[in-house]
N, C-alpha and C positions, 0 to 999 in steps of 0.2 A: 336471461340467457348470460349477463356478464359476470355471474357469479361459475355458471357451467365451465367458460372460456380460461377464466382463472385456475380455475381447479386443472383443468386440463393442461396447461402452459405449467404447471407445478408438479405433476408426475410426469412432462416430460424430462428425458436426459436435456440438462443445459448442451444448446448448442454454440452459444458465442464464448467468445476466447474473453479473457480478464479486460483485457483494453475496450472490447465491444461493450462490456456490460459496464465498466466505469464510463464511457462515452454516453450513455444512455439511461445514465441515474444520476439525479440530481443530487447534487452536494460533490462530485467529483471532477467538477469543471477546472480548478486550479490543478487539480493531480495530473488530468487527463494533460493539460497544456506542460506540464513542467515535463510529465515522461515522454513528451513530443518533442520538448526541445532538447532534453538528454539525451537524442536520438535511440530511446528505448522500448519504440511502436513494436517493431520488429521483433524483437527477443521477448515482450509480454506476451505477443501472439503469435510465439511459438507452442513448440509440442508441451515444454515444461517437464513434470507438473510442478507450479510454483505455490506458493502459500505466500500470499501478499496482505499486510498489512497498511491498508490504505489510510492517510489522512482524509480527513473532510475536507471540505474548502474553510470550514471556521478554524480547523487547526492548521492551515496555511497560514491562515488572517492573523491568528495568534503569535506566530513568528515576531520577532524584533521588526521595528518598523525599518523597511528598505530593503530588509534582508530577501526577501520573495524576489522583489525588483532587480536583487543583484544576481538572485540565482539562475533565474530567467536569461541571463545576458547571455551571448554565445562564447564571449572567454571565461565564462564558469561552468561552462558544459559538464565540463569531467568533474567538478565538485558538485552540480546537480545529479550528475547518474552514479558517481561515490553516494550519496544522499539516499537517492530511490534505490540503490540497487541492496542498501543496508533495511529498507522494509520490506525483503523480498528473503523467503525461506526457500531452499529446497525440496520438492517433495509438494503433496497436498494434505497439510494437518489440519483435521476438524477440530473444532474449539474440544468438543470431549475426549477428543486425545493429546490436547496440552499437559505435558508435564514441566515442574517449576524443574528448572533449571537454564543454563546458557547454551544457545543454538547458533550455528555457523548462518549466515545470511549470504546471500550471494556476494554480495560486495566482497570479502573474506573476514570480516570480524564479527563479535558473538553479540547478541542480544538477550537480554534477561528475560525469561518469560516466568510468570508466574499467577497462580490460580488459586491464590489468599483470599481474594477479594474480587470475585469472578476472573475474567484473563485480562493479563495486563502483558505488557512488552516494552521492558525501558519504564515502566513507569506510567505509561501510556494505556489507555482501557479501550478493550474492545467493545465498543459500544454496537454493533450491530456484527453478528458472526456466521461462517458458513455460508456465505454468498458462493456457489458451486457454479464453475464456470467449464469450460471444455479441457481447458489444460491446466486445473490449478482451484485454488480457493481463494475467497477474498474477506480477511477480517475489517469491518471498520474499525477505526481508530480515532480518538480524540484527542491527537497531538502529533506532531511530528517529530521522529525521535532520529537524532545525529549520531552520526558515527565521533567518537570520543577525539580523534585526532582533527575534525571537521569545529572551527571555531564562527559560529556565524558574523562574529564584529568584525573577523579581518577580510572579508567580502565588502564590509563598506566603506574602507579606506581608500 
């Protein structure tokens, strides 16, 4: 019976937005906390479509000691929003449609996409692709990518 309901869920169109999926999926509690702290929940629940390269809890934990805690402080909200929007590309791009090259992010700068060894974004590997949401698609990545003009060490001073 469980297999039948799972098959039915897979065939139904995605009714949940990006934030709802992240909120109800293991491994994204840090991302959800960061999106909330940055004031981006409403944006990522918006119409989209968006392609989100979503770092796992382990990816956030791999940041230098103290950086995540510093990013979650109210005074660093703008820097956190900058980092998070650097993980978002306008449009819904499925993994099979990714081509090598630079792509503009919602943040305004570009990320480098590569298909040489699976799909990577700025060197972060996509470990799970094509989680379809009602307003875009999520690709799970194994690292937090930082805009070139963000220095994580500066947050600790």
